[in-house]
C-alpha positions, 0 to 999 in steps of 0.5 A, a space after each residue: 898353493 892351495 888350487 883352490 885360490 891359485 886361479 886368482 893368483 894366476 889372473 893377477 900375475 898375468 894381467 900384471 905381466 902383460 908389457 906395457 908398450 908405447 908402440 908408434 901409431 904413425 909409423 914415420 917410414 915405410 920400415 916402421 909400417 912393416 914392423 907393424 904389420 907384422 906384429 899385428 898379424 903375429 898377435 891373430 891367435 888363430 894363426 897357427 903358432 908356427 906362422 906367428 913366429 914367422 911374422 914375429 922374425 920378419 918383425 925383428 929382422 925389419 927393427 934391426 934396420 932402424 936408425 932411431 934408437 928410441 923408436 928402436 928400443 921400444 920395438 925390440 921390447 915389443 918383439 922380445 914380449 912377443 917371443 916370450 909369449 910364443 914359449 922362444 926362451 931364447 931369442 926371447 932371452 937374446 931380444 930382451 937383452 939387446 934392448 936393455 944394452 941399448 936402452 942402458 947406452 941411450 940412458 933410458 930408465 923406463 925401457 930399462 926397467 921395462 925389460 927387468 919386467 919382463 925378464 921377471 915374467 918370463 922367469 915366474 912363469 918357468 918356475 924360477 922364483 929368486 931369479 923372477 924376484 930378482 928382476 922384478 926387485 930391479 924394475 921395482 927400484 928403477 920405476 921408483 927412482 924415475 918417480 913412476 909411482 904406479 909401475 913401482 907398485 905393481 912390481 911390488 904387488 908382483 913381488 908379494 904375491 910370490 912372497 906369498 907363493 913362497 909362505 914368506 907371509 909377513 914380506 908379504 903383507 909388507 911389501 903389499 900394504 908398501 904397494 897401497 899406499 902408492 895407489 890409493 893417492 893415484 886410486 887405481 882401483 884395479 890393482 888396488 883390488 888385487 893388492 887386498 885380494 892377495 892380503 886376503 890370501 895371505 891371512 887364509 894361509 894365516 889362519 887369520 880367516 876374520 882379516 882375510 874376510 876382511 880384506 876379501 871384502 875390501 878388495 870387492 869394495 874396489 873391484 866395483 870401481 872398475 871395469 873388470 866387475 864381471 871378468 873378477 868376482 866370481 873369483 873374488 868370491 871363490 876366495 872367499 867361499 875358501 877362507 868360509 870353508 876354512 873356517 868350517 862355515 861351510 854354509 857361508 862358503 856354498 853361499 859364495 860358490 852359488 852366487 859365484 856360478 850364478 855369473 851370466 854365461 860363467 861357464 862359456 866365459 871362464 870354463 876353468 873357474 867354473 870348474 873350480 867352483 863346482 869342485 869346491 862347491 861340492 867339496 863344502 857340501 861333503 864337509 858339511 855332511 850333505 853328500 847327495 850331490 857332491 858326487 855329481 859335482 866332482 865328477 862334473 868339475 873333473 870332467 871339465 878340467 880333463 877337457 882342458 888339461 887343467 893338471 893342478 885342478 885335476 889332482 885337487 878333484 881326485 883328492 876330493 873323490 879320495 877323501 868322499 869314497 874313504 868317507 863312503 867305507 869305499 877304500 878301493 875307490 879311494 886309494 885309487 883315486 889318491 895314487 891317481 892324484 900323487 902320481 899327477 902331483 909327482 909329475 907336475 912337480 906340485 909338492 904341497 898337493 903330493 904331500 896330501 896325496 901320501 898323507 891319504 894314502 898312508 891312512 887308507 894303505 894300512 900295509 905301506 903305511 909306514 913307507 908313505 909315511 917316510 916319503 911324506 917326511 922326506 918331500 915334506 923336509 924338501 919343499 921347507 927347505 927349497 922354501 927357506 933358501 928361496 926366501 933367503 935369497 930374497 933377502 939376499 937380493 934385496 940387502 946386495 941389490 940396495 948395498 950395490 945401489 948405495 956404493 954406486 951412488 956413493 962413488 959417483 959422487 966421490 968422482 964428481 966432488 973429489 979433486 987434487 985441488 980442492 983437496 990442497 985448499 981444504 986441509 989448508 982450511 982445517 989446519 987454520 980451522 984445528 988452531 982456531 978451535 984450539 983457542 976456542 976450546 981452552 976459553 970455553 973450558 974455563 968458562 965451564 969451570 967457573 959455571 961448575 962451582 955455580 951450578 954445584 953452589 944452586 944444586 946445595 941451596 935447592 937440596 936443603 929447601 927440598 929437605 925442607 918441603 919433605 919435613 913440612 910435608 911429613 908434619 902435615 901427615 901427621 896433623 891429619 892422621 891425629 885429625 882423622 882418627 881423634 876426630 872423625 873417628 870419635 863421631 863416628 862411633 858416636 853416632 854409632 851408639 846413638 844408632 844402637 841405642 834407637 833399638 827399640 823397635 823389636 820388628 824385622 825390618 828395623 832391626 835389619 836395617 839398623 844393623 846394615 848401618 851399623 855394619 856400614 859404620 864399623 867398615 866406614 871406621 876400619 877403611 878410616 882407621 887405616 887411611 890415618 895409619 897409611 899416612 901415619 910415616 911410622 905405618 911402614 917403618 923400621 919399627 913396624 911389624 910388616 907380617 902383622 900388618 898384612 895378616 890383619 888386612 887378610 884378616 879384615 877381608 875374610 871378615 867381608 869376603 865371600 871367599 877364604 884368604 889363606 896366608 902363606 909367608 916366608 918367615 926369612 925375609 926381613 922386612 925391617 931391611 926392606 925398603 917402605 915404598 916397596 911394602 907400601 906397593 905390595 900392600 896396595 897389591 894385595 887390596 887391589 889384587 882381593 878387591 879384583 877377586 870381590 868384584 869378578 872372580 867368584 872365587 871359594 878359595 884365594 892363597 896368598 903367599 910371599 917367598 925370597 927368591 935370589 935377592 928377589 921378592 916373590 909374591 903370588 896371589 892365587 884364585 879358584 875362580 872363573 878366570 878370565 880369556 887375556 885377550 879380553 880382560 886384559 886392559 881392566 883398570 884394577 890390573 893396570 893400576 897392578 902392573 904400574 905399582 909393579 913397573 915403578 919397583 922395577 918389577 915384574 908382572 906375570 898374569 896367568 888366566 883361562 875361563 873356568 881355571 881361575 887366575 894367578 898373579 905371580 909378582 918379582 921384585 927386586 930388593 937391591 
């Protein structure tokens, strides 16, 4: 994970892994009173680790003496968590196991879930992601079954963060969204902030920077509704700055880093975050070309991180210094810092920064480039395999756990519901039912046969009626066609002759106006003539030369278009054998495509070609115009009409267009 944002996830995991103890505040006896005292002393961070361990041991020995299992269970969970905080793995596991066993005997679902939660946090900080995920998943299912939406959502968020760590970004988005759906009705603003912050990090890693910014801004909105704003807002601003930096918007990145650094006493309240911010600020300035302050900021951050022993931060810091000195042509210093970064990353098993360091060394150290590149490939392949294996384990954990739960529920239900006496009763009832059912089926079969005969007669009547309706429609089309051709066209022709006879004025304006009217009338004539032919049933019948119709369309369009149209026709296509509805829709597609070219393409040439391939008709319309961006223009009405016609013929439409390179439509229509 990028160390520029890891701090945020660390804060989230720490806050989410804090145990949820409800220790009795008013203990009923002396033993309880002693336990509370030992626990309070062990939580005093000013005391030495050795002393704190002794106090926890004393609390544990007294917990074992308790008779009340309910109180004992809560104290065991608390003691186990304290051992975990002191990094005593053996005692943590031992006491956690005891607490879970007691909670299981008592069938206390919430306490069982709590032991899984603490165990998950333990494995997460040990970097055992599969074991951590398994325990978070078990806890989440228990909280879900208990109806505790809040803690169920917190487990989901933990799982989502781990999925993001392992580059399972889609899975992380789904899990986070599920957590959000549980948290919104509860108005848990702090957890909602964490959810949206995680989504911001996920989409930053996916390089979808616009959505990353959107989710980080959403996170800030929820953060303003919490009491943790002063602590968490600088971290959130840091994450937003990282997104802008990846977007190469260095000005906005610097602005967010500076805004975060302006928080009161940030250096004293959180020196680790302060160091990260000034390192990120220096790097953004460096990338923007402002190298004056960069080295000063890098060294300042490095000094703070060295004093705090923040190894991941030191590793990134030295990578930035290596990159800076490489830009200054100081190869010696650049190699030195890159080697130091590589060694730190290797020792801390920080493979992502290790890869970055090796990559830099392969560029800087020309004598060992091949060696470094081989190492890079080896480490990268190993990391990818490990991440893929863990993602697969995540999926297997979900599947196997759900399957186990379903099987357990099924067996329990079976034990409850099945008995020998009931089986005997059911068998007798089934036998009687089968006999009665068979009689009913025979009776029903007879009725269905009679119904089938009646249905066939009705169908034949409807079919005859439909034929008559179609004949009426056809006659009406012919009548309208004749009316258009013989009536309206005649009138329009007369009007054109009248206008032509008025051409007695010879001034330029009058001549130009009359010519425009005459051209408009001619176009109207052509359109009406086209409509009359289209409505006539003989337009695309077997006796019509379809190739000639397309050629005429191209010829008429060439007259009115500002581009040249070329038609390439495969003469092996037998149009007479092709259905009329296919030819009609192809004609309309060509019309629509040429209209789009007229309106939008600004082309010099359009090529229309027909081919027959493997029992399919292929139409291509290609122009050399300005093209368009597919995302921006894919919803145009013209393209929708074309797609609709193609789909009605069970065909396929492929649109290929890029700004400045023209547009190509490829349409394939099956002929069978």
